[in-house]
NUZATOR-425777 format. One line per 8 residues: number of its first residue (from 0); for each residue x, y, z of C-alpha. Coordinates in steps of 0.05 Angstrom, whole numbers. Layout:
// residues N
NUM = X Y Z | ...
// end
This chain:
// residues 57
0 = 1646 1598 1306 | 1581 1547 1308 | 1512 1545 1332 | 1536 1493 1378 | 1600 1534 1402 | 1572 1595 1413 | 1509 1564 1459 | 1572 1529 1498
8 = 1603 1584 1502 | 1535 1631 1526 | 1523 1565 1570 | 1603 1570 1615 | 1588 1644 1608 | 1521 1638 1652 | 1547 1577 1695 | 1611 1627 1710
16 = 1554 1686 1732 | 1516 1639 1771 | 1586 1609 1815 | 1607 1687 1821 | 1540 1701 1853 | 1540 1645 1909 | 1622 1678 1922 | 1593 1735 1932
24 = 1537 1717 1972 | 1585 1669 2011 | 1625 1726 2027 | 1583 1766 2030 | 1625 1823 1989 | 1612 1854 1925 | 1672 1864 1884 | 1684 1938 1900
32 = 1681 1910 1980 | 1724 1865 1970 | 1782 1912 1936 | 1771 1976 1980 | 1778 1925 2048 | 1849 1893 2017 | 1864 1964 2004 | 1844 1990 2069
40 = 1879 1925 2109 | 1948 1945 2068 | 1945 2018 2094 | 1939 1995 2167 | 1984 1936 2165 | 2027 1945 2118 | 2078 1875 2112 | 2132 1862 2150
48 = 2201 1853 2126 | 2241 1810 2164 | 2320 1822 2162 | 2369 1770 2150 | 2429 1811 2167 | 2447 1790 2236 | 2484 1847 2274 | 2546 1810 2286
56 = 2615 1837 2254
// end
């Protein structure tokens, strides 16, 4: 990998880190908190399955 490619990769990583930090501020959560919220929602609000079958026989 050339020096320019290394610098470009590092710049991309820094930009991505900055975007992630900004997103976390907007959402007000850390990844762990967000995962916890999603897990809690999954347990308190189980997916509802629609039964396509009718009772007509």
